C-alpha positions, 0 to 999 in steps of 0.5 A: 499499499502507498501512502500519498504525502499530505501537505501540511498547513501553517497559519498565524493567529493572534489570540483573538483570532485563535479564540474565535476559531475555537468558538466557531468550531465548537458552535459547528460541533454543537450544530452537528450534535443537535442533528445526531451527526458524528462529531469525531472528526470535529472533536479531533480538529478541535483538539488539534487547534487547542493543543497547537504549539505556540511560537513567538516571533517579531513582526517589523513595521515598515514605514512609507 
């Protein structure tokens, strides 16, 4: 069996954006539960986002 190498994606979020993402996915999870759907994939995604490592970096502002 051959495995296809999947590309990984990295995004940069500030604290507000991260919280909004978690809240949005959690709201979607609640909708799936209300519709008696399977939430395993949504739970895995939510755990990945919550447990994602943080990395500090500097942002340089360029003046015109």
